[in-house]
C-alpha positions as a printed Julia matrix, in Angstrom:
604×3 Matrix{Float64}:
   0.0     0.0    0.0
   2.94    2.32  -0.58
   0.9     4.21  -3.2
  -1.57    5.58  -0.67
  -1.84    9.37  -0.83
  -3.27   12.15   1.31
  -6.16   12.18  -1.16
  -6.94    8.58  -0.26
  -7.1     9.52   3.41
  -9.43   12.4    2.58
 -11.69   10.09   0.59
 -11.82    7.4    3.28
 -15.34    6.42   4.32
 -15.22    5.28   7.96
 -19.0     5.49   8.24
 -19.35    2.89   5.47
 -16.95    0.64   7.38
 -19.04    1.08  10.52
 -22.19    0.1    8.61
 -20.45   -3.05   7.34
 -19.36   -3.86  10.89
 -22.92   -3.4   12.13
 -24.28   -5.74   9.41
 -21.74   -8.41  10.32
 -22.58   -8.06  14.01
 -26.26   -8.53  13.21
 -25.53  -11.7   11.22
 -23.31  -12.98  14.04
 -26.15  -12.48  16.53
 -28.45  -14.56  14.31
 -25.9   -17.36  14.09
 -25.35  -17.37  17.84
 -29.1   -17.61  18.31
 -29.25  -20.6   15.97
 -26.39  -22.26  17.85
 -28.01  -21.73  21.24
 -31.38  -23.0   20.04
 -29.89  -26.05  18.34
 -27.81  -26.93  21.39
 -30.92  -26.9   23.58
 -33.04  -29.04  21.24
 -31.01  -32.24  21.36
 -33.63  -34.98  21.99
 -33.09  -37.92  24.3
 -32.02  -41.27  22.81
 -34.9   -42.81  24.78
 -37.15  -41.96  21.81
 -34.78  -42.69  18.93
 -31.65  -44.8   18.9
 -29.49  -46.8   16.54
 -27.02  -45.92  13.71
 -29.32  -43.39  12.06
 -29.92  -41.77  15.44
 -26.18  -41.43  16.05
 -25.53  -39.95  12.63
 -28.42  -37.5   12.86
 -27.43  -36.46  16.38
 -23.87  -35.8   15.31
 -25.01  -33.67  12.39
 -27.41  -31.78  14.66
 -24.61  -30.91  17.06
 -22.32  -30.11  14.15
 -24.77  -27.48  12.95
 -24.8   -25.91  16.42
 -21.0   -25.76  16.57
 -20.71  -24.49  12.99
 -23.2   -21.68  13.66
 -21.37  -20.68  16.83
 -17.98  -20.78  15.1
 -19.17  -18.7   12.16
 -20.8   -16.25  14.56
 -17.53  -15.8   16.44
 -15.66  -15.3   13.19
 -18.11  -12.65  11.98
 -17.87  -10.89  15.35
 -14.1   -10.72  15.1
 -14.33   -9.39  11.55
 -16.81   -6.75  12.72
 -14.54   -5.68  15.57
 -11.58   -5.43  13.21
 -13.55   -3.33  10.72
 -14.94   -1.06  13.43
 -11.44   -0.5   14.84
 -10.21    0.34  11.34
 -13.06    2.84  10.95
 -12.04    4.6   14.17
  -8.4     4.71  13.08
  -9.34    5.98   9.62
 -11.36    8.74  11.3
  -8.33    9.64  13.41
  -6.15    9.81  10.28
  -8.7    12.06   8.54
  -8.77   14.36  11.58
  -4.99   14.58  11.48
  -5.17   15.59   7.8
  -7.72   18.28   8.65
  -5.37   19.54  11.36
  -2.6    19.8    8.74
  -5.02   21.62   6.41
  -5.89   24.17   9.12
  -2.23   24.81   9.86
  -1.51   25.21   6.13
  -4.39   27.67   5.73
  -3.16   29.68   8.73
   0.2    30.28   7.03
  -1.19   30.92   3.54
  -0.61   27.5    2.0
  -2.55   24.47   0.73
  -2.04   20.75   1.28
  -2.48   18.84  -1.98
  -3.67   15.26  -2.42
  -0.13   14.08  -3.23
   1.18   15.53   0.05
   2.81   18.6   -1.47
   2.37   21.93   0.33
   2.09   24.93  -1.98
   1.47   28.6   -1.47
  -1.96   30.1   -2.03
  -2.0    32.21  -5.21
  -2.13   35.9   -4.43
  -0.92   35.53  -0.85
   0.81   38.65   0.44
   3.78   36.74   1.82
   5.34   33.35   1.26
   4.5    30.65   3.78
   6.98   30.18   6.63
   9.24   27.24   5.64
   9.15   25.89   9.19
   5.36   25.89   9.19
   5.31   24.24   5.76
   7.59   21.49   7.06
   5.32   21.01  10.07
   2.32   20.64   7.72
   4.2    18.0    5.73
   5.18   16.15   8.9
   1.61   16.05  10.22
   0.22   14.99   6.84
   2.78   12.22   6.44
   1.94   10.91   9.9
  -1.74   10.78   8.89
  -0.89    8.94   5.67
   1.33    6.49   7.55
  -1.38    5.86  10.15
  -3.91    5.17   7.4
  -1.58    2.73   5.62
  -0.96    0.9    8.91
  -4.7     0.78   9.57
  -5.52   -0.78   6.21
  -2.66   -3.28   6.35
  -3.68   -4.31   9.86
  -7.3    -4.72   8.77
  -6.34   -6.85   5.79
  -4.11   -9.05   7.95
  -6.76   -9.47  10.66
  -9.51  -10.33   8.18
  -7.28  -12.88   6.44
  -6.27  -14.42   9.76
  -9.88  -14.58  10.96
 -11.1   -16.08   7.69
  -8.48  -18.81   7.92
  -9.06  -19.52  11.59
 -12.84  -19.59  11.47
 -13.36  -21.55   8.27
 -15.64  -24.36   9.45
 -14.9   -27.99   8.54
 -17.96  -30.26   8.64
 -17.15  -33.96   8.94
 -19.68  -35.95   6.86
 -18.52  -39.4    7.91
 -20.35  -41.63  10.37
 -18.6   -42.77  13.51
 -21.16  -45.06  15.06
 -22.69  -43.56  18.12
 -20.38  -40.55  18.31
 -19.48  -37.69  16.04
 -16.39  -35.48  16.14
 -17.3   -31.86  15.55
 -14.7   -29.37  14.38
 -14.75  -25.75  15.46
 -12.28  -23.21  14.06
 -10.07  -24.82  11.42
  -6.57  -25.93  12.35
  -4.98  -28.17  14.92
  -5.25  -25.51  17.62
  -9.03  -25.08  17.38
 -11.27  -26.39  20.17
 -12.61  -29.92  19.54
 -15.7   -31.26  21.25
 -16.77  -34.91  21.34
 -20.52  -35.09  21.77
 -22.64  -38.25  22.09
 -26.2   -38.33  20.83
 -28.61  -37.68  23.66
 -26.15  -35.62  25.77
 -27.53  -32.28  26.87
 -25.14  -29.57  25.63
 -25.27  -25.97  26.83
 -24.73  -22.86  24.71
 -20.96  -22.92  25.43
 -20.16  -26.19  23.67
 -16.52  -26.18  24.87
 -17.29  -25.65  28.51
 -15.59  -28.21  30.72
 -13.64  -29.81  27.85
  -9.97  -29.3   28.62
  -6.44  -30.57  28.36
  -4.22  -31.98  31.06
  -3.31  -28.51  32.38
  -6.97  -27.62  32.94
  -7.35  -25.37  29.88
  -9.3   -26.13  26.71
  -7.22  -26.62  23.57
  -6.82  -22.93  22.83
  -4.95  -21.13  20.09
  -4.63  -17.4   20.76
  -2.36  -15.18  18.72
  -0.45  -12.26  20.32
  -2.23   -8.89  20.36
  -1.51   -6.46  17.52
   0.67   -3.46  18.33
  -1.86   -0.69  17.61
  -3.93    0.06  20.77
  -7.28    0.14  18.93
  -6.5    -3.15  17.22
  -5.36   -4.65  20.53
  -8.68   -3.64  22.09
 -10.59   -5.33  19.26
  -8.38   -8.42  19.61
  -9.22   -8.75  23.32
 -12.91   -8.05  22.76
 -13.01  -10.9   20.24
 -11.69  -13.48  22.72
 -14.05  -15.79  24.54
 -14.14  -15.7   28.34
 -12.04  -18.85  28.48
  -9.49  -17.41  26.06
  -9.27  -14.19  28.07
  -8.67  -16.09  31.31
  -6.06  -18.24  29.58
  -4.14  -15.37  28.0
  -4.08  -13.36  31.24
  -2.91  -16.33  33.3
  -0.53  -17.95  30.82
   0.73  -14.94  28.84
   0.63  -11.93  31.19
   3.57  -10.54  29.21
   1.13  -10.06  26.31
  -1.69   -8.49  28.27
   0.06   -6.35  30.91
   1.96   -4.03  28.54
  -0.78   -3.91  25.88
  -2.12   -0.36  25.68
  -5.75   -0.38  24.57
  -6.9    -3.3   26.72
  -9.35   -2.84  29.63
  -7.63   -1.81  32.84
  -9.01   -4.78  34.77
  -7.28   -7.22  32.43
  -3.98   -5.35  32.48
  -4.14   -5.13  36.28
  -4.6    -8.9   36.63
  -1.77   -9.61  34.2
   0.59   -7.04  35.72
   0.07   -8.43  39.22
   1.2   -11.8   37.89
   4.17  -10.1   36.24
   4.89   -8.33  39.54
   5.21  -11.71  41.28
   7.32  -13.12  38.46
   9.66  -10.14  38.3
   9.99  -10.02  42.09
  11.07  -13.66  42.15
  13.44  -13.15  39.24
  15.1   -10.07  40.74
  15.35  -11.63  44.2
  17.2   -14.59  42.7
  19.59  -12.36  40.75
  20.17  -10.15  43.78
  21.03  -13.16  45.96
  23.43  -14.5   43.34
  25.18  -11.15  42.99
  25.54  -10.75  46.73
  27.14  -14.17  47.03
  29.64  -13.29  44.3
  33.01  -11.81  45.16
  32.38   -8.09  44.78
  35.82   -7.27  46.15
  37.44   -8.62  43.01
  37.25   -5.24  41.32
  34.45   -6.22  38.93
  32.84   -2.8   38.57
  30.2    -4.07  36.11
  28.98   -6.64  38.62
  28.9    -4.05  41.4
  26.95   -1.67  39.16
  24.48   -4.4   38.3
  24.02   -5.16  41.99
  23.0    -1.54  42.52
  20.57   -1.68  39.62
  18.98   -4.9   40.85
  18.72   -3.52  44.38
  16.89   -0.45  43.03
  14.52   -2.69  41.04
  13.83   -4.86  44.07
  13.07   -1.74  46.11
  10.78   -0.46  43.35
   8.88   -3.73  43.15
   8.46   -3.67  46.92
   7.04   -0.13  46.66
   4.51   -1.26  44.03
   3.52   -4.26  46.11
   3.1    -2.13  49.25
   0.9     0.41  47.46
  -1.35   -2.27  45.97
  -1.64   -3.95  49.38
  -2.75   -0.73  51.12
  -5.74   -1.48  53.33
  -7.57    1.82  52.83
 -10.6     0.66  50.86
  -9.4     2.19  47.58
  -9.41    0.2   44.35
  -6.07    0.56  42.6
  -5.07   -0.99  39.29
  -1.54   -1.7   38.15
  -1.87   -0.31  34.64
   1.73   -0.91  33.63
   4.91   -2.48  34.95
   8.04   -2.56  32.88
  11.8    -2.8   33.13
  13.5    -0.36  30.74
  17.06   -1.62  30.97
  18.08   -0.79  34.51
  15.01    1.41  35.19
  11.74    0.1   36.62
   8.63    1.95  35.43
   5.05    1.64  36.62
   1.62    3.27  36.44
  -1.07    2.92  39.11
  -4.64    4.22  38.99
  -6.56    5.95  41.76
  -9.67    3.82  41.17
 -11.5     1.66  38.64
 -10.28    3.09  35.36
 -12.83    1.14  33.31
 -15.64    3.2   34.9
 -13.97    6.59  34.48
 -15.52    9.52  32.64
 -12.53   11.81  33.24
  -8.92   10.58  33.37
  -6.14   12.93  34.52
  -2.64   11.5   33.99
   0.13   12.83  36.23
   3.58   12.99  34.58
   6.37   13.65  37.12
   9.79   15.09  36.43
  13.39   15.21  37.66
  14.48   12.33  39.93
  11.07   10.6   39.89
  11.51    6.88  40.47
   9.23    4.04  41.49
  11.05    3.07  44.67
  11.23    6.53  46.17
   8.25    8.37  44.74
   5.39    6.05  43.77
   3.72    6.1   47.18
   4.17    9.86  47.66
   2.98   10.85  44.22
   0.08    8.39  44.35
  -1.15    9.95  47.6
  -1.03   13.45  46.09
  -2.73   12.36  42.86
  -5.4    10.48  44.8
  -6.15   13.58  46.87
  -6.44   15.76  43.76
  -8.59   13.27  41.84
 -10.85   12.73  44.86
 -11.42   16.48  44.86
 -12.08   16.42  41.13
 -14.45   13.46  41.5
 -16.48   15.32  44.13
 -16.58   18.39  41.9
 -17.75   16.34  38.9
 -20.44   14.73  41.04
 -21.76   17.96  42.6
 -21.17   20.5   39.84
 -20.21   18.56  36.72
 -21.51   15.79  34.51
 -21.49   13.21  37.32
 -19.02   10.89  35.62
 -16.26    9.44  37.86
 -12.79   10.97  37.84
 -10.02    8.36  38.03
  -6.39    9.41  37.85
  -3.22    7.67  36.71
   0.09    8.15  38.51
   2.37    7.55  35.53
   5.99    6.8   36.32
   6.13    5.26  32.89
   9.36    6.72  31.51
  12.99    6.83  32.64
  12.99   10.26  34.32
  16.38   12.03  34.55
  18.22   11.41  37.82
  20.69   13.51  39.82
  23.55   11.14  39.02
  22.92   11.5   35.28
  23.3    15.26  34.94
  26.53   14.82  32.97
  25.41   11.71  31.06
  24.58   12.49  27.41
  21.04   11.51  26.5
  19.97   11.14  30.14
  20.62   14.58  31.62
  17.86   16.77  33.0
  19.47   19.61  31.05
  18.93   17.81  27.75
  16.13   16.51  25.57
  16.99   12.81  25.68
  14.7    11.55  28.49
  11.75   13.53  27.09
  12.35   12.32  23.54
  12.28    8.75  24.85
   9.35    9.3   27.22
   6.97   11.28  24.97
   6.18    8.36  22.6
   5.45    6.14  25.61
   3.05    8.77  26.96
   1.38    9.12  23.56
   0.95    5.36  23.41
  -0.67    5.39  26.86
  -3.08    8.1   25.68
  -3.88    6.12  22.52
  -4.59    3.06  24.63
  -6.84    4.94  27.04
  -8.69    6.48  24.09
  -9.15    3.07  22.44
 -10.43    1.33  25.57
 -12.59    4.34  26.44
 -14.23    4.46  23.0
 -14.9     0.73  23.16
 -16.54    0.95  26.59
 -18.39    4.24  26.08
 -18.7     4.92  22.33
 -21.16    7.79  22.81
 -19.28    9.5   25.67
 -15.66    8.34  25.84
 -13.62    9.51  28.83
 -11.98   12.94  28.75
  -8.2    12.68  28.86
  -6.32   15.37  30.8
  -2.57   15.7   31.38
  -0.92   17.06  34.52
   2.76   17.66  33.74
   5.14   18.68  36.53
   8.7    19.97  36.13
  10.62   18.0   33.48
   7.46   15.95  33.1
   5.85   19.01  31.51
   8.43   18.76  28.71
   7.44   15.12  28.2
   3.81   16.29  28.21
   4.47   19.03  25.66
   6.37   16.78  23.28
   3.66   14.11  23.54
   0.98   16.7   22.78
   2.98   18.04  19.85
   2.99   14.6   18.21
  -0.26   13.27  19.73
  -2.17   10.66  17.77
  -5.38   11.11  19.8
  -7.07   14.27  21.09
  -6.55   15.38  24.69
  -9.18   17.59  26.33
  -6.81   19.74  28.42
  -3.36   19.91  29.97
  -2.1    21.62  33.11
   1.65   22.16  33.39
   3.19   23.33  36.64
   6.75   24.22  37.55
   7.57   23.89  33.86
  10.98   24.64  32.31
   9.3    24.61  28.88
   7.13   22.42  26.67
   9.5    22.02  23.75
   7.37   24.29  21.56
   7.23   28.0   20.8
   3.45   28.39  20.7
   0.29   26.71  21.93
  -0.74   26.15  18.31
   1.9    23.43  18.05
   0.09   21.32  20.67
  -2.82   19.05  19.82
  -5.2    20.71  22.24
  -8.55   22.43  21.76
  -8.65   26.21  22.02
  -8.22   27.21  25.64
  -6.96   23.74  26.55
  -3.58   24.68  28.06
  -3.31   25.83  31.68
  -0.15   26.94  33.48
   0.68   27.09  37.19
   3.85   28.83  38.28
   4.88   29.78  41.81
   6.78   33.05  42.1
   9.72   31.37  43.83
   9.9    28.31  41.58
  13.46   28.35  40.22
  12.8    25.59  37.66
   9.86   27.47  36.13
  12.08   30.52  35.83
  14.59   28.87  33.49
  12.63   28.69  30.2
  15.13   25.99  29.24
  13.04   24.14  26.66
  11.3    26.47  24.22
   9.04   29.41  25.01
   8.23   30.17  28.64
   4.8    28.61  29.4
   4.18   31.29  32.02
   4.23   33.95  29.32
   2.21   32.21  26.61
  -0.8    34.44  25.89
  -2.81   31.54  24.42
  -2.56   29.64  27.71
  -4.69   30.23  30.79
  -2.43   31.31  33.65
  -3.64   29.93  36.97
  -3.17   31.35  40.43
  -1.22   29.47  43.09
  -1.86   32.07  45.78
  -4.28   32.21  48.69
  -7.87   32.56  47.46
 -11.46   32.0   48.48
 -12.44   29.13  46.21
 -15.77   28.66  44.37
 -16.82   25.9   46.79
 -16.46   28.32  49.73
 -13.22   26.85  51.08
 -10.02   28.8   51.53
  -7.25   27.81  49.14
  -3.76   27.96  50.57
  -0.69   29.2   48.73
   1.73   26.87  46.91
   5.4    27.81  47.2
   8.54   26.66  45.46
   8.71   23.77  43.03
   7.03   20.93  44.93
   3.77   22.24  46.46
   1.41   22.44  43.48
  -0.41   19.23  44.47
  -0.62   20.13  48.16
  -4.08   19.18  49.5
  -6.21   22.26  50.12
  -4.13   24.55  47.92
  -5.53   26.82  45.23
  -3.28   25.06  42.71
  -4.76   21.68  43.64
  -8.28   23.1   43.22
  -7.39   24.31  39.73
  -5.97   20.9   38.78
  -9.17   19.26  40.02
 -11.44   21.71  38.19
  -9.69   21.08  34.88
  -9.8    17.31  35.44
 -13.54   17.42  36.24
 -14.32   19.4   33.08
 -15.26   22.56  35.02
 -12.56   24.83  33.63
 -14.89   27.76  34.27
 -14.24   27.31  38.0
 -10.45   27.72  37.91
  -8.86   30.66  39.71
  -7.09   32.37  36.84
  -4.75   35.3   36.37
  -5.19   38.04  33.75
  -3.26   37.28  30.54
  -0.04   39.1   29.85
  -0.26   41.73  27.08
   2.13   41.63  24.11
   5.67   42.87  24.6
   8.81   43.07  22.52
  11.08   40.03  22.92
  14.01   42.35  22.29
  13.47   43.89  25.71
  14.27   40.46  27.27
  11.66   41.36  29.86
   7.84   41.26  30.0
   5.65   44.1   31.31
   5.91   44.67  35.09
   2.64   42.96  36.02
   3.77   39.79  34.26
   7.28   39.82  35.68
   8.42   36.97  37.93
  11.12   37.75  40.51
  13.21   34.68  39.65
  12.72   34.53  35.88
  16.16   34.06  34.38
  15.58   32.92  30.8
  13.54   35.18  28.54
  14.73   33.82  25.22
  14.21   30.22  24.02
  17.21   27.99  24.56
  19.01   26.61  21.51
  17.51   23.33  20.32
């Protein structure tokens, strides 16, 4: 499909795909009904017996199994087509975003992907903006190609797997009935006169207690992974979670309950693995001058401590439901993400992205407590003054945050772009997964996704929003050294979707190290962190320095909660800064910050 063009993306018809998926689903429902009815109408051999009875009974059951098998196959095809429709819609939206950006700079995006100036325009289009249009358009084209290739592969795989083989031979009083084609498909041996329930494979298993199951690994794309999981039977889901947690736990796009179950199994496995390696390293002769072994011992010790922190948080006896959304070992770094509640029920999902020195062992419990307090406040606000949908947060320590000992390490330093460049795609993938699972669970009202980016985590947030593949409702950045962009227009956010919190004595926020200073962006809503009487009648306390933005009871925490709950009209804002000349290296007095030390963008 290398010949796909931007014009093809524009001409895509996702609604037609959705109609096809709906027709297939309807046919699948009919077939399942036939299967259920046939399975319940098996007569007793007390009234009819003999060779003809056995043959007829086998064929009767064969029809039931064939109908069920075909119904499952059609359902999987429908899910694949519906997922492709959603992804095609996303690609078309990305093209429209490129078109809007092109129009804003006096250019047009052609069907072949070329960007040309509009005839009669007063000035030529900015080359940097033109390149950005090309980049966005190419991403849309690439996404569309991937979508169609994935759909073709899934349909071919489903057609092969669910081709029904009907055995026409007689086998005396018994009949072997084939389900999905291939040696891995479930096989059921049914005798005439046996009462068979709607699930014809129930109770038929192998020596390890599982039915003969063939399940292929989930596809990489989150929406496709969601459709893959939705197409599994209950038995297949239980099997894949229990036997292949390494497939389910890391798979963005799957329901949180399934990932939680799989990741808890992986937590036990990784704990046992690391404990064994740690014991072996400790028994080794570390006095022999083997620096690599000593370094590995330190890494394993940190991982063991991190796993213990995850286990302790999940074991907290405070009545809160927490889900282990991710658990991963990135080289020597353990990453994890834990929810503040049942994510599968959420209507609003704020994701907290921490910054410098964040690590699972030392910070998961502390950050989780702060995020839980803020989301509890948001949940109450949504219930009493919002749309009533639950607010469930995610404490996302899902990237290798820069550490103090890495300041001079190229690619890992807090002063450089490396950790953010590595972390932003992981955050975007998380967002894509949450969007996919949310659309599947609540197609009419999918959850609102909100980002809370703190410190260096705000740079990860900004870079993820710059290249986002799914829409995000809003983002709040606090204590930010920069978002990696020069204007809000470069972020995939709706108008008015960026909010900034900045304490007067926050040294990090004063650096403007990575792009334009968020505290001076006129398109962003500047939020107060001072002492204020809040809209709910409580008194908001002041947040000072770099670490107090999430402090319970603070004005800054209220603002974070209001944005998360969808009540952005209730934030305590500051008046926007008027325009000023960058040549002055200083904003107007009312927008001046005492510690601001970097007026001009840093070199990229």
